[in-house]
N, C-alpha and C positions, 0 to 999 in steps of 0.2 A: 515260559517254556521256549526253548530254541526251535526255530523253524527248520525242519529237516529238508535240506535243499540238495537235490541231485545235480551235480555239476558234470557236464560233458564237455571235454576239451577236444576240439577238432584237430589240433596239431599233435601228431604222433611221433615225430622225429625226436631223437635223443636230446637235441639242443633247442627244442621248440620254444619260441618266444611265448607262446600261449600257455605252455606248461609253467614257465617261469612266472607268468602273469598270475596264474591260479595259485601257485605257491606263495606269491606275494600277498594275495588276497587272504589266504589262510593265516599268514603271519600277522596280518593286521588285527586278528582276533575281533572281527566285526561283531558288535553286540546282536544278540537274538538270532544268530544264524548258526546252524550246524551243517557243514558242508560234507557231503559224501560224493565219491566219484567212482567211475568205472572205466576200465581200459577198453575203449570201443574197438581198438585194433584186434582184439581177440574174437570179435564176432565174425561168424562166417558171412559170406555174401548172402543177402536175402534171396530166398527162392520159395515160391509157393509149393514146391515139392516138400519143403521142410516145415512149413508154418504150422501144420496141425500136430506135428510131433517134433518140436524143435530140440536141438541139442541142449544139454544141461547149461551151457554158458549163456544161452539165450534166455532160458527160464530164470536164471539168476539175475540177469539184466532186467527182465520184466518185473521181477519181484521188487527191485529197487525203485522202478518207476511207480509201481502201485503204492509203495510206502512213502514216497516223497510228497511233501506238502507244496513244494515249488521246484522249478527246474531252472538252472542257469546254464546257458550255452556260452562257451568261450571259444571263438573260432578264428582261425586265420582266413585270409582271402586268397582264393585261387581263381584267376581269370574272371574276376568280378562276381564270384560265387563262393560258396562254402565247400569244404572238401567232401569227396565222395564217401569217405569213411564215416563222416557224421551223418550224411543222408542215409547210409545203410543202417545206422543205429536207429534213426528216426523211423525208417520203414519197418524195422522189426517191432518197434513199440506200437505201431499203428495197426498191426495185423494179428490174427486173421480178421476178415471182414466182420464188422460189427463189434470188434473188441479193441477199439482205439484207446490205449492207455494214456495218451496225452490229453484226452478230452477234459476240458475245464481246468487244467493245471495252470496256475500262475507261472509266468516265465519272464526271464530277462536275458538280454544279449550283451556280451562284451567281446572284445577281440583286440589283439595286438598285432602290429605290422611295422616293418621298417619304413613303410611308405608314408607320405604326408597325409593321405586321407584315412589312414588307420582302420581298415576293414569296413568302410562305409558300404561298399557294394555287397560284400558277403552278408552283412547284417540285414540289409534290406531284402535280399533274395531269401534269406532264411525267414524273414517275417511273413513272406507270402505262403511258405509251407506251413508255418505255425498257425496262421489264420485259418487255412483250410482244415487243420487238425483240431480246430476249436480251442486252442490254447488262449489264455488271457495274458497277452503280452504287454509288458510295461512300455508305454509310449514315450514318456518323458521322465527324466532326462535321457537323452542319447549320449553315448560316450564312445569316442573313437580315439584310439591310443596309438600314437607314433612312438614305438619303443626302440628306435634306432640307438639311442644313448641312455636308456632308462635303467639298466642294470649294472651293478658293479661286478668285480671278478668272482664274487661268491654268489652271483645271480640274485642279489637282493635289489629290490626296487629302491632307488635313491632319490627320486623326485618327490619332495614333500607335497607339492601342489597336487600331484596325481594321487597320493595317498588321501589327501583331503577330499578330492573329488570322488574317490571310491567310497569313502564313508558317507558322503552325501547321496551317492547313487544307491547304496544299500539301505539307507534310511527311507528313500523314496520307494524302493522295492518292498520293504517291510510294510509300509503303508498301503501299497498296491495289493499285496497279498491279503491284508486285512479287509480291504474294500471288496475284493473279489469274493472272499469267503462270505461276507455279509450279503452281497448281491445274489450269490448262488442260493443261500438259505432262503432269501425273500422271494426268489423267482424260480424255484426248483422245477416248475412245470415247463420252463423254457429250455431245459437242458436234458435231452434224452439220455438215460443212463446206459443205453446199449452202445453209445458211441456213434460212429459215422453211419449214416443211412445209405450213402451212395459213394462208392470209392471208384476212382478211375483206374486203379491198379489192376491190370489183367495179366494173363500169362504172356 
């Protein structure tokens, strides 16, 4: 059975490298994964004024998180961090207090950049947030993608080595998802079902 994987792309511009990257991943027809996505640019700014009675678009987003067996983040790097639009989506999924939907979800990180270090800073900053949210993040392999000459005029990924590395990456992610599932079943008492016990988010 395919692993239902919610994919959140942090690049929202029309010609986003990370949108192209995600489309290339979909075109690889990676075994055992079913990728779903959501346009995070449609979410309103998070506000505690709205969290108890959120707009329908937020409820739709939260349903996708609940249904997902794993989460894939594909993010550009802005100022050695990830975009605010992605942080906004993460915040919506973590609230209200005690209802952290990211809790225990297996997760992986990718990102494309025209720069030489290929979203290294963004991924490592995002890892800090994911660790706090109690997500089970794939540690190895890491993959940083310099996409400056990666796509042809039809926005197709042309580098065969990158395609090979992606297949290896998702094989590792599949194994990680399996291990996380087994660990959670064996040690259920270590994972509180209500989510975060103490959140620093205030008014």
